[in-house]
C-alpha positions as CSV (number, residue, x, y, z in Angstrom):
1,M,16.5,18.3,2.3
2,S,15.4,18.9,5.9
3,E,17.8,20.8,8.0
4,F,17.4,18.0,10.6
5,N,18.5,15.3,8.1
6,K,22.1,16.0,7.2
7,T,23.1,12.3,6.8
8,K,24.6,11.6,3.3
9,G,25.9,8.7,1.3
10,L,25.9,5.1,2.4
11,K,24.9,6.0,6.0
12,R,21.7,7.7,4.6
13,I,20.9,4.6,2.6
14,I,21.4,2.3,5.6
15,N,19.2,4.6,7.7
16,T,16.5,4.7,5.0
17,L,16.4,0.9,4.9
18,S,16.2,0.7,8.7
19,Y,13.3,3.2,8.8
20,S,11.6,1.2,6.0
21,K,12.0,-2.1,7.9
22,D,10.5,-0.4,11.0
23,G,7.6,1.0,9.0
24,F,6.9,-2.4,7.4
25,K,7.0,-4.2,10.8
26,V,4.4,-1.7,12.2
27,A,2.3,-1.8,9.0
28,V,1.8,-5.5,8.9
29,K,0.3,-5.4,12.4
30,E,-2.5,-3.2,11.0
31,P,-5.5,-5.5,10.2
32,A,-6.2,-3.9,6.8
33,I,-2.7,-4.3,5.5
34,F,-2.3,-7.8,7.0
35,Q,-5.6,-8.9,5.3
36,L,-4.4,-7.5,1.9
37,I,-1.1,-9.4,2.2
38,I,-3.0,-12.6,3.0
39,L,-5.2,-11.9,-0.1
40,Y,-2.5,-10.8,-2.5
41,L,0.3,-13.4,-1.8
42,P,-1.8,-16.3,-3.2
43,L,-3.3,-14.2,-5.9
44,M,0.2,-13.1,-7.1
45,G,1.4,-16.7,-6.9
46,L,-1.7,-17.8,-9.0
47,A,-1.0,-15.0,-11.5
48,L,2.5,-16.2,-12.0
49,W,1.5,-19.8,-12.2
50,L,-1.4,-19.5,-14.6
51,D,-0.7,-19.4,-18.3
52,F,-1.1,-15.7,-18.8
53,A,1.0,-13.5,-21.1
54,L,3.9,-11.9,-19.4
55,A,2.3,-8.5,-19.7
56,V,-0.9,-9.7,-18.0
57,K,1.2,-11.3,-15.2
58,M,3.0,-8.0,-14.7
59,M,-0.2,-6.0,-14.5
60,L,-1.7,-8.4,-12.0
61,V,1.3,-8.2,-9.7
62,A,1.7,-4.4,-10.2
63,G,-2.0,-3.9,-9.4
64,S,-1.6,-5.9,-6.2
65,F,1.5,-4.0,-5.2
66,L,-0.2,-0.7,-6.0
67,S,-3.2,-1.6,-3.7
68,L,-0.8,-2.4,-0.9
69,I,1.1,0.8,-1.4
70,V,-2.1,2.8,-1.3
71,E,-3.1,1.0,1.9
72,F,0.3,1.8,3.5
73,F,-0.3,5.5,2.7
74,N,-3.9,5.4,3.9
75,T,-2.7,3.9,7.2
76,A,0.0,6.5,7.5
77,L,-2.5,9.3,6.8
78,E,-4.9,7.9,9.4
79,A,-2.1,7.7,12.0
80,A,-1.0,11.3,11.3
81,V,-4.6,12.6,11.5
82,D,-5.2,10.7,14.8
83,H,-1.9,12.1,16.2
84,T,-3.0,15.6,15.4
85,S,-6.3,15.2,17.3
86,M,-8.7,12.5,18.3
87,K,-11.5,15.0,18.2
88,H,-13.9,14.8,15.3
89,H,-13.2,17.5,12.7
90,P,-14.6,17.9,9.2
91,L,-11.1,18.2,7.7
92,A,-9.9,15.0,9.4
93,K,-13.0,13.3,8.1
94,I,-12.2,14.4,4.6
95,A,-8.6,13.2,4.8
96,K,-9.7,9.8,6.1
97,D,-12.5,9.4,3.7
98,V,-10.4,10.4,0.7
99,G,-7.7,7.9,1.8
100,S,-10.3,5.2,2.1
101,S,-11.7,6.1,-1.4
102,A,-8.2,5.8,-2.8
103,Q,-7.9,2.3,-1.4
104,S,-11.4,1.4,-2.8
105,L,-10.3,2.5,-6.2
106,A,-7.1,0.4,-6.0
107,L,-9.2,-2.7,-5.0
108,I,-11.5,-2.0,-7.9
109,L,-8.5,-1.8,-10.2
110,V,-7.3,-5.2,-9.0
111,A,-10.7,-6.7,-9.5
112,V,-10.9,-5.3,-13.0
113,L,-7.4,-6.5,-13.9
114,W,-8.3,-10.0,-12.7
115,G,-11.6,-9.9,-14.6
116,M,-9.9,-8.9,-17.8
117,A,-7.1,-11.5,-17.3
118,V,-9.6,-14.4,-16.7
119,F,-12.5,-13.4,-19.0
120,G,-10.6,-11.6,-21.7
């Protein structure tokens, strides 16, 4: 635990929920995250509505959430790198490119899961 974070118990949980709410409010203003939410809400609704086995529905919803989580981390990573310096640096490029690659893999996962669910 950080020496700066001494809060414990219920107060810590309340603080955590407040920070999470603040982070979500900032995140949904990011175009990439907003676009994914607009894409995944109907897809998850469709997954739950279609006559798929429960395990398939769970995988489709989990894949969508995973992709959103990866994009949240990618956005946080980009913000941290930009905060450090707006100058171009090879290590900053690596960090941003790897974060982008992680999101690309998550999107491919969602596409593969949907392909398997629909086409068997």
